[in-house]
C-alpha positions in Angstrom: 2.8 114.1 -95.4 3.0 114.4 -99.2 -0.2 115.9 -100.5 -2.4 114.7 -103.4 -3.0 117.7 -105.6 -6.5 117.9 -107.2 -7.0 120.2 -110.1 -10.5 120.4 -111.3 -11.6 124.0 -110.8 -10.6 127.1 -112.7 -11.5 129.5 -109.9 -11.2 129.7 -106.1 -12.7 127.0 -103.9 -15.8 127.8 -101.8 -16.4 124.6 -99.9 -15.2 121.0 -99.8 -17.0 118.1 -98.0 -16.3 114.4 -97.3 -19.0 111.9 -97.2 -19.6 109.9 -94.0 -17.2 107.0 -94.9 -14.5 109.5 -95.9 -13.8 107.8 -99.3 -15.4 110.5 -101.4 -14.7 114.3 -101.5 -17.0 116.9 -103.0 -15.9 120.3 -104.0 -17.5 123.5 -105.4 -16.0 126.8 -106.5 -16.6 130.2 -108.1 -16.9 128.4 -111.4 -20.1 126.5 -112.1 -18.5 123.1 -111.5 -19.2 120.6 -108.7 -16.7 117.7 -108.6 -16.6 114.4 -106.8 -13.2 112.8 -106.1 -11.8 109.6 -104.7 -10.1 110.6 -101.5 -7.5 107.8 -101.5 -5.8 108.7 -104.8 -7.4 112.0 -105.9 -9.0 110.5 -109.0 -12.0 112.5 -110.2 -15.1 110.4 -110.0 -17.4 112.8 -111.9 -18.9 116.3 -112.3 -22.3 117.6 -111.4 -23.4 120.0 -114.1 -26.1 122.5 -114.6 -25.3 125.2 -112.0 -25.1 128.7 -113.3 -22.3 130.9 -111.9 -20.7 130.5 -108.5 -21.5 127.4 -106.4 -21.3 128.5 -102.8 -22.1 125.3 -100.9 -22.3 121.5 -101.3 -23.3 118.7 -99.0 -23.8 114.9 -99.5 -26.3 113.0 -97.3 -25.3 110.3 -94.8 -25.8 107.4 -97.2 -23.9 109.1 -100.1 -27.1 108.8 -102.2 -28.1 112.4 -102.7 -26.1 115.6 -103.0 -27.4 119.2 -102.6 -25.8 122.4 -103.9 -26.5 126.1 -103.4 -25.4 128.7 -106.0 -25.4 132.4 -107.0 -27.9 131.5 -109.7 -30.5 131.7 -106.8 -30.9 127.9 -106.9 -30.6 124.9 -104.7 -30.2 121.7 -106.7 -30.6 118.0 -105.7 -28.5 115.4 -107.5 -28.2 111.7 -107.4 -24.6 111.1 -106.4 -24.0 107.8 -108.4 -25.3 109.1 -111.7 -24.8 112.9 -111.6 -28.5 113.3 -112.6 -30.2 116.5 -111.4 -33.4 115.5 -109.7 -34.9 118.8 -108.6 -34.3 122.6 -108.5 -35.5 125.0 -105.9 -35.5 128.7 -106.9 -35.1 131.6 -104.6 -35.1 135.4 -105.0 -31.4 135.7 -103.9 -28.3 133.6 -103.9 -28.0 130.4 -101.8 -24.9 130.7 -99.5 -25.1 127.5 -97.4 -26.9 124.1 -97.6 -26.8 121.1 -95.3 -28.6 117.8 -94.9 -30.0 116.8 -91.6 -28.6 113.7 -89.9 -31.5 111.6 -91.2 -31.3 113.1 -94.7 -35.0 113.9 -94.8 -34.5 117.7 -94.3 -32.1 120.3 -95.7 -31.4 123.8 -94.4 -30.8 126.7 -96.7 -29.2 130.1 -96.0 -30.2 132.8 -98.6 -28.4 136.1 -99.2 -29.7 139.5 -98.3 -30.0 141.4 -101.7 -32.2 143.7 -103.8 -34.7 144.4 -101.0 -35.0 140.8 -99.9 -34.1 139.9 -96.3 -31.7 137.1 -95.6 -33.4 133.9 -94.5 -33.0 130.4 -93.1 -35.3 127.9 -94.7 -35.9 124.2 -94.1 -37.2 121.9 -96.8 -38.5 118.3 -96.4 -36.8 115.9 -98.8 -38.7 113.1 -100.4 -36.3 110.1 -100.3 -38.4 107.6 -102.3 -36.3 106.7 -105.4 -39.5 106.2 -107.4 -40.5 109.9 -106.9 -37.2 111.7 -106.3 -38.0 114.2 -109.0 -41.2 115.2 -107.0 -40.1 117.5 -104.2 -42.0 120.2 -102.3 -41.3 123.8 -103.4 -42.7 125.1 -100.1 -40.3 125.3 -97.1 -41.6 123.7 -93.9 -39.9 126.5 -92.0 -38.7 130.1 -92.7 -36.8 132.4 -90.4 -36.3 135.9 -91.7 -33.3 137.8 -90.3 -34.2 141.3 -89.2 -30.7 142.1 -88.1 -27.4 140.9 -89.3 -27.8 138.3 -92.0 -26.6 134.7 -91.5 -23.6 133.5 -93.5 -23.2 129.9 -92.2 -25.4 127.3 -90.4 -25.4 123.8 -89.2 -27.7 121.2 -87.5 -27.3 120.5 -83.8 -27.7 117.0 -82.1 -30.7 115.1 -83.3 -31.7 118.0 -85.5 -33.5 119.6 -82.6 -31.6 122.9 -83.0 -30.1 124.9 -85.9 -27.0 127.0 -85.2 -26.3 130.1 -87.3 -23.3 132.3 -87.7 -23.8 135.9 -88.8 -22.2 139.0 -90.2 -21.0 141.1 -87.2 -19.9 138.0 -85.3 -23.1 136.8 -83.8 -23.8 133.0 -83.3 -27.4 132.1 -82.6 -29.4 129.0 -81.7 -32.9 128.2 -83.0 -35.1 125.4 -81.7 -36.4 123.2 -84.5 -39.3 120.8 -84.4 -39.7 118.8 -87.5 -43.4 118.1 -86.9 -44.4 121.6 -85.9 -41.7 124.0 -87.2 -42.2 127.7 -86.5 -41.8 130.4 -89.1 -41.3 134.1 -88.4 -38.7 136.8 -87.6 -35.4 135.7 -86.0 -35.9 137.9 -82.9 -39.1 136.0 -82.0 -37.7 132.5 -82.6 -34.1 132.9 -81.4 -33.4 130.7 -78.3 -29.9 132.0 -77.4 -27.2 134.1 -79.0 -23.6 135.1 -78.3 -21.4 137.8 -79.8 -18.5 135.4 -80.6 -16.6 137.6 -83.0 -17.7 141.2 -82.4 -17.6 143.4 -85.5 -16.4 140.6 -87.8 -18.1 138.1 -90.1 -18.3 134.4 -89.1 -16.7 132.7 -92.1 -17.2 129.0 -91.2 -19.0 126.8 -88.6 -18.3 123.1 -88.3 -19.5 120.8 -85.5 -17.8 117.9 -83.6 -18.8 114.3 -84.4 -21.5 114.3 -81.7 -22.4 117.9 -82.5 -22.3 118.9 -78.8 -19.8 121.6 -79.6 -18.6 123.4 -82.7 -15.8 125.6 -84.0 -16.2 129.0 -85.7 -13.7 131.0 -87.7 -13.7 134.7 -88.5 -11.9 137.6 -90.1 -11.0 138.8 -86.6 -8.0 136.3 -86.8 -9.5 134.0 -84.2 -11.5 130.7 -84.0 -13.8 129.9 -81.1 -14.8 126.5 -79.6 -18.4 126.9 -78.5 -20.8 124.6 -76.5 -23.9 123.8 -78.5 -26.4 123.7 -75.6 -25.7 127.1 -74.0 -23.4 128.8 -76.5 -20.6 129.2 -73.9 -17.3 130.0 -75.5 -15.0 127.1 -74.3 -11.7 127.9 -76.1 -10.2 130.7 -78.2 -7.5 130.2 -80.8 -5.8 133.5 -81.7 -3.8 133.7 -85.0 -2.0 136.4 -87.0 -4.1 136.1 -90.1 -7.8 136.4 -91.1 -9.4 133.0 -91.0 -11.8 131.5 -93.6 -12.3 128.0 -92.2 -11.9 125.8 -89.2 -12.4 122.1 -88.7 -12.3 119.7 -85.7 -10.4 116.3 -85.9 -12.8 113.5 -84.9 -10.4 111.4 -82.8 -7.4 113.7 -81.9 -7.5 116.9 -79.9 -6.6 118.9 -83.0 -8.2 122.0 -84.6 -7.1 122.9 -88.1 -7.5 126.5 -89.1 -7.0 128.1 -92.6 -7.0 131.5 -94.0 -4.4 134.1 -95.1 -4.2 137.6 -96.3 -7.1 138.9 -98.3 -7.3 137.6 -101.8 -7.2 141.1 -103.4 -3.6 141.5 -101.9 -2.3 138.1 -102.9 -0.4 139.3 -106.0 1.7 141.7 -103.9 2.5 139.2 -101.1 4.8 136.2 -100.9 3.4 132.9 -99.8 5.3 133.1 -96.5 4.2 136.7 -95.7 0.6 135.9 -96.6 0.5 133.0 -94.1 -1.3 130.7 -96.6 -0.9 127.7 -94.3 -3.1 125.2 -92.6 -2.5 125.8 -88.9 -2.8 122.9 -86.4 -3.8 123.9 -82.8 -4.2 121.9 -79.7 -7.9 121.8 -79.0 -7.6 121.8 -75.2 -4.3 123.7 -74.5 -5.0 126.4 -77.1 -1.4 126.1 -78.4 -0.3 126.2 -82.0 1.4 122.9 -82.9 2.3 123.2 -86.6 1.8 125.0 -89.8 1.6 123.3 -93.1 2.3 125.4 -96.3 1.5 124.6 -99.9 -1.2 126.9 -101.3 -0.4 130.0 -103.3 -3.3 132.0 -101.9 -5.6 132.0 -98.9 -7.2 128.8 -97.7 -10.9 129.2 -98.2 -12.2 125.9 -96.9 -10.9 122.9 -94.8 -12.5 119.5 -94.3 -11.3 116.6 -92.2 -12.4 113.0 -93.1 -14.9 111.5 -90.6 -12.4 108.6 -90.3 -9.7 111.1 -89.1 -7.1 109.6 -91.5 -6.8 112.6 -93.8 -7.8 116.2 -94.4 -8.3 118.4 -97.4 -7.9 122.1 -98.0 -9.2 124.3 -100.9 -7.6 127.6 -101.8 -8.0 130.7 -103.7 -5.5 129.2 -106.2 -8.2 126.7 -107.4 -6.4 123.7 -106.1 -7.4 121.1 -103.5 -4.7 119.5 -101.4 -5.4 116.2 -99.7 -3.0 115.1 -96.9 -3.0 111.6 -95.4 -1.7 111.7 -91.9 1.5 109.7 -91.0 1.4 107.1 -88.2 3.4 109.6 -86.0 0.4 111.9 -86.0 -1.7 109.2 -84.3 1.1 108.0 -82.0 2.1 111.4 -80.6 1.2 112.0 -77.0 -0.6 115.3 -77.3 -1.6 115.5 -73.7 1.9 114.6 -72.5 3.1 111.2 -71.2 1.4 111.7 -67.8 -1.9 112.9 -69.2 -2.3 110.6 -72.2 -5.9 109.8 -72.9 -6.9 106.3 -74.0 -9.0 105.8 -77.2 -12.1 105.0 -75.2 -11.9 108.5 -73.5 -11.4 110.6 -76.6 
């Protein structure tokens, strides 16, 4: 697999995301640039400007019409993907660490930082999707959950947007029931449905769901990734590595989990690429065995995204580069369950 190297950021990557069709890739970094790329050849489609400082999170909606970004400028911005026009800006007292559209695209969740006397929070905003009045959005969240304990660092929607999953500092993963018509606001301890101490004592660095969102994978600085059931938060599988992890992603059609991380960025200049373990690591989702490691980055991998089609994946590193790998035919033809236990496409 020969990578396509994308160079459009001057500082380290924070998050990359594919759209639903897998033909576009969106990236944000510690500079103030948000880029859109064609996944098949790495050509840059355009740049979304206006963010001040670090952009922590980016997410396109299901129809590739709207894009939302969250930044250290205490803002969440709504863009039109095709034109790059900024449609609306939400302002917060602290930095926005994670944003994500709901499956319908009519809601967006926001995780805000705990800073300067302000508690960290999870907020949900309703999105006006009428093109005639895109620039008229509600500044008031439909729901606010204030974290009294460890702040949340990552979050994602569960199936049918009925629940919201959060990953926290200290390793906690929590589940909140969400009713779009009657959303509840308050303190996390009152509204939390379930929680599990998935990575005790270490921050949850990433949380990505499966295609049907019935389970998800978390990564952590404790050098492990956990496969967790969405309904009851039972830990199904554990993937132990030798390096702190910054990101984990699930392949949509193959029993593969891709993990990325490496030695802390502050120590990179004193470490060779081999010793720093700056590789994308492929693990068998069921058997919990490491299958391969793919090097290439010159610093820690900060974010990994797999195309919804399953045909390629991308990784963004501390070195400011994005590497897009298109899988060879052998990747799809290999019998990962063994000849006797091979699963047909209809069972995957």
